[in-house]
KEFI-936541 format. One record per residue: residue in three letters; x negated, y negated, z of N, C-alpha, C in turn. Coordinates in steps of 0.1 Angstrom, whole numbers, plus 2048, in hexadecimal, padded with zeros to 3 digits. Example, Ala and Ser with C-alpha at 12.3 -4.5 7.8 and 13.67 -1.06 7.14 Angstrom:
// residues 2
ALA77C83984E78582D84E77C82184E
SER78081684777780B84777F80084F
//
This chain:
// residues 219
MET7F180D8037FE8047FF7F97F0803
ALA7E97F280E7E57E38097DA7E37F3
VAL7DA7F57F47CF7EF7E27DE7E57E1
LYS7EA7ED7DE7EE7EB7D47F07DF7D7
ALA7F47D67E57FA7C77EA7E97BF7DF
VAL7DE7C07E77D87BA7E07D47BA7D3
VAL7D87CC7C57D87C47BC7E67BC7B3
GLU7F27C07BB8017B37B97F67A97B6
THR7F27A17C57F07957C47E27907BC
ALA7DE7997B77CE78E7B57D57927A6
THR7E579B79E7EB7987907EF78F792
ARG7F778879C7FC77E7997F67737A1
VAL7E877379F7DE7647A17E1764793
ARG7D777078D7D376A7847DC76B774
GLU7E877077A7F076B76F7F775A770
GLY7FD75877F7FF74F7837FF74478B
GLY7F074478B7EB73F7907EC73E7A1
ILE7EC7367AD7EE7397B67FA7327BB
SER80472B7B08107257B78197317B2
GLY81373C7A48187477AC81D74F7A8
LEU81174D7B58137567BC8197547C5
LEU81B7447CE82573F7D78317407D1
VAL83A73B7CA8447427C08477547C2
SER8467587BF83D7697B984576A7CE
SER83A7687D883F76E7E68487647E7
ILE84C75F7E385D7567E686475A7E2
GLU8677607D886C7677D58777797DB
ASP86177E7DD86578A7E386D7897F0
ILE86777D7F987177E80A878780807
THR8817787FB89276D7F789C77B7F7
ARG8917827EE89C7937EA8957A37F3
TRP88E79F80188B7A58098997A380F
VAL8987988198A179281C8B379181D
THR8B47978138BE7968098C27A280C
GLU8B77A88048BC7B580A8BA7BD814
ASP8B27BE8208B17BA8308C07BB835
ARG8C47B08328CD7AA83B8D87B982E
ALA8DD7BA8258E37C28218E77CF82A
THR8D97D082C8D97DF8308E07DC83C
ILE8DD7D48448DA7D78558F47D6853
LEU8F37CA84B9007CC84790A7D5849
ARG9067DC8429047E983F90F7F484D
ASN9037F08539067FA8619067F386E
ALA90D7E586B90C7E187891A7DC87D
ALA9177D98889287DB88E92A7C988F
PRO93D7C689393C7B78869307AA892
ASP92B7B389A9287AB8A69177A589F
GLY9117AF8939047AE88B9017B9899
THR9057C089D8F57D28A38FB7DA8A6
VAL8F17E18A38F57F389C8F27F98AD
THR8F38048A68F180C8B38E781A8A8
ILE8DA81D8B68D281D8B58CC82E8BC
PHE8CF8378AC8CD8438B68BC84E8B4
PHE8B88538BE8AB85A8BA8AE86A8C3
SER8A686B8B88AA8868BB89F8858BA
ASP89A8948C289389A8BD8948B08C4
VAL88B8AF8C188F8C08C58878C08D0
GLU88E8C88DF8808C68EF8788D28E6
ASP86C8D78ED8628DA8EC85F8E78DB
SER85D8DE8D185F8DF8C88548E28C7
THR8488DC8C98388E18C583F8F78CB
ILE8448F18D783D9068D784990C8D0
HIS84F9098C985A90F8C284D9118B1
ASN84C9068B784A9078A783A9158A6
GLU8359128B08299198B283192A8B7
ARG8399298BF83F9398BA8439468B1
LEU8489368AA85493989B84994088B
GLY83E93489183293888283D928880
ASP83692687483491286C840917862
ASP84492085C849925852857927858
GLU85B93185C86993586886E922873
TRP86692287586891187F869904876
VAL86790B86586F8FA85987B90385D
ARG87C90C85688F91385589491285F
LEU88E91286C89B90C87689B901872
LEU88F8F787A8998E28748A18E586A
GLY8A08EB8618A98E98548B28F0858
ASP8B98FD8648C18FC8688C88F1870
HIS8BD8EF8798C08E38868C58D687E
ASP8BF8D68738C28C78638C88C6866
ARG8D18D285E8E28CF8568ED8D2865
ILE8E88D486D8F18D387B8F78C2882
VAL8E38B88838E88AD8818EC8AA87B
ARG8EA8A786D8EA89E86290089F85E
GLU9058AB8699148AE86491A8A686C
GLN9198A487D91B89C88591488C882
ILE90C88A87D90587C87891187D86C
ARG91387D85D91C87C85692A87B859
ARG92F88586493E88486A945876873
HIS93787287C93B86487C93385687C
ARG93085587292D85186B92484386A
GLY91784F86B90884E8718FE849869
HIS8FB8448668EF8418578E084B85A
VAL8DC8528508CD8558568C5849859
VAL8B584685D8B183D85A89F843853
LYS89F84A85889585785888F860866
THR88F86E85B88987786587A87A864
GLN87687C87186588587086789787B
GLY8658998758658AD87B8728AA87A
ASP8718A988D8818B189187F8A889C
GLY88689C89288988A89A89288688E
PHE89A88188F8A08748868A3865891
MET8A38608898AA85288B8B484B884
VAL8BC8458908C88488888D283588B
VAL8DA83387A8DF82A8888F082D885
PHE8F882188C90382E88C90D815893
ARG91981288991D8088869247FF898
GLU92780D8A192D80F8A892A81A8B1
PRO9258118BE9238208CB9268248CB
VAL9378288CA93E8358C794383B8C7
ASP93783F8B29318468AD92584C8AF
GLY91E83F8AF90F8498B79108518C2
VAL9178508CE91B8568DA9228628D5
ARG92E8678D193586F8C79288808C1
ALA9288738B891987C8AE9138818BC
ALA90C87F8C09008808CC90D8918D3
ILE91088B8D79218948E19198A08D5
ASP92089F8CA9278AC8C29178B08BB
ILE90F8AE8BB90A8B68C08FD8BB8CB
GLN9018B58D08FB8BB8DF9058C48E0
ARG9118C98DC9248D58E19198E18D1
ARG9188DC8C69148E28BD9078F08BC
LEU8FB8E08C48F28EE8C38F98F38CC
ASP8FA8EC8DB8FE8F88EC9059028E5
SER90D9008D69179138D29129198CA
LEU90491C8C290191F8BB8FD92B8C5
THR8FA9378B88F89488C28EC9488BF
ALA8E994D8BE8D79538C28D19528B2
SER8DC95A8AE8DE96089C8DB952895
GLU8E49428968E493A8928D692F88C
LEU8D093289A8C89308958B792F89B
ARG8BB9398958A99488908A694C8A2
HIS8B59518A88AD9538B48A594E8BC
THR8A893C8BB8A29308C18AE9288C7
GLN8A992D8D48B891F8DB8AF90F8D6
VAL8B490C8D28B38F88CC8B78EF8D3
LYS8AF8E68DC8B68DB8E68B68CC8D9
ASP8BB8C58E08BF8BA8D68B68B08E8
ARG8B18A78E68AB8968EC8B488E8E2
ILE8C188D8ED8BE87B8E68C68728ED
GLY8BD8608E08BD8538EE8C584F8E5
LEU8D58438E58DB8378DD8D682B8E6
HIS8D28208DF8D781A8E68DC8098D7
VAL8E17FB8DD8E77F78D58E27EC8D1
GLY8DA7E68C58D67D48C68D37CA8BD
ALA8D37C48BA8CC7C08B08BC7C48A8
VAL8C17C489B8AF7CA8968B07C488D
VAL8A37C68838997C98768997CF86F
ALA89F7CA8628A07D185B8957D5848
ARG8917DF8488847D683C8817E4836
GLY8847EA82D87C7F281F888800822
GLY8968018268A080C83089B81183C
ASP89380A84388F80984F88D7FC85F
TYR89480686D8957F887488A7F6880
PHE8857E988287B7E888B8857DA89C
GLY87D7DF8A38837D08AC87B7D98B3
ARG87D7D08C48837D38CC88A7DE8D0
ASN8997D98CC8A47E28CB89E7EC8C3
VAL8997F28BF8957FF8B98938008C4
ALA8808008CA8798088CE8818098E2
MET8878038E28918098F189A8148EB
ALA8A38178E08AC8208DB8A082E8DC
ALA89682C8D788983B8D588383C8E7
ARG88282D8EF87D83590388A838904
VAL8948389008A483A90B8A3844906
ALA8A18468F889E85B8F689985F8FC
GLY88885A8FE879862906883868910
HIS88D85D918894864929898872927
ALA89B87A9218A888391B89F88F91B
ALA8A589B92289B8A79208A88AA913
GLY8A88B79128AD8BF9088BB8C290D
GLY8C78C09028D18C49058D78B290D
GLN8D58AA9108D88979178DB89190C
VAL8E688590D8E38839048DF874912
VAL8DB8679128D485F9198DE852910
VAL8E28479118DF83C90F8DB82B919
SER8DD82290F8D681091A8DF81591A
ASP8DF80792B8E77FB9318F37F8926
ASP8E77F491D8EF7F09149027F4909
LEU8F87FD90A8FD80A90090C80E907
ARG90880991291881092191F80291F
ARG9187F991F9247E991F92D7EF911
CYS9227F190D9327EF8FC9397F78FC
LEU935805900940811900951803909
GLY94980191995A80291F95E7F4920
GLU9547E99149617E490596A7ED8FF
VAL9667F08FD9727FA8F497C8048F6
ALA98D8018F599380A8FE9918188F9
ASP99382190398F827905983832906
SER97B82D90097383290796783D917
GLU96F82C92396C82F92B97484092A
SER97D84792998385392D982859927
GLU97984F91B97585E91296286090E
PHE95C85B91495385F91B94C85F922
ASP94386C92894486D93A93886893D
LEU93785A943928852942923859953
LYS91385B95991185B96690585195F
PRO90784A96B8F98449718E984D972
GLY8E084D96B8D385096C8CB847970
PRO8BA84596B8B883D9798B1833970
ARG8B282897C8A881D97889C81C976
THR89281997088682096888280F95B
ASP87380D95A87180E950868815945
LEU86D80F93986D81192D85980D92B
LYS858817926842815925849801913
GLY83A7FB9178447F090F84C7E7911
LEU8577EB9158617DC91A85E7D8928
SER8657CD9288637C79338717CA93B
GLY86E7C694B87E7CE95287C7DA952
VAL88C7D895B8887E695E8A07EA95E
HIS8987F49538A97FD94E8B1803956
GLN8B78019538C681095A8C981C94C
LEU8C78299508CD8329458D9839949
TRP8DD8389488ED8409418E785693A
TRP8ED85993E8EF86893990386693A
VAL90586B92A91087192590C87C927
ARG91D88292E91F895935921898925
CYS91C8A591691C8AC9109258B5914
ALA9248B991D92D8CD91E9418C9919
//
């Protein structure tokens, strides 16, 4: 990417001089802002916030070691189909995947939490043979807030916050931030739908302050 940027910059200077480069750069920035705004609006709630979901498989390295690479990859394929099915069902948008992990955004907090609960219930209900005789448990965390989009990816403090929240989940658990819990409380019937229990007040690496986390009952 760095080499490409240097070559493109040199070409612009050669063809249009410094003024041409400045105009072109302004056009790029304008296009990026337009594209990023459209990406955010497609997946944002009316107040401009996005519900950010992170998940990964607990003890994935141990599973990989026990099964071997080929069988582990096949198991991940089965697992990913289950996760994507629930994300699609609850109108989520997969931002990216890495190994056994997912980053997903939802317009509404209730959709994100429903997807998380259904993923956990579906994985918990599988028979031994359905996931190659391996009991897979996901760790899931969610947070809500404003984000910055670029090139189809999402960035910013709230993305980091969601990732840190997910880091406090154990296999089979769904953990949400206090901000997301408050959003659920503002939606009619959501408090009766979701069973939330207060978790620890804790530091989150790289983020200031002490944060209240909440466990979502999935059973």
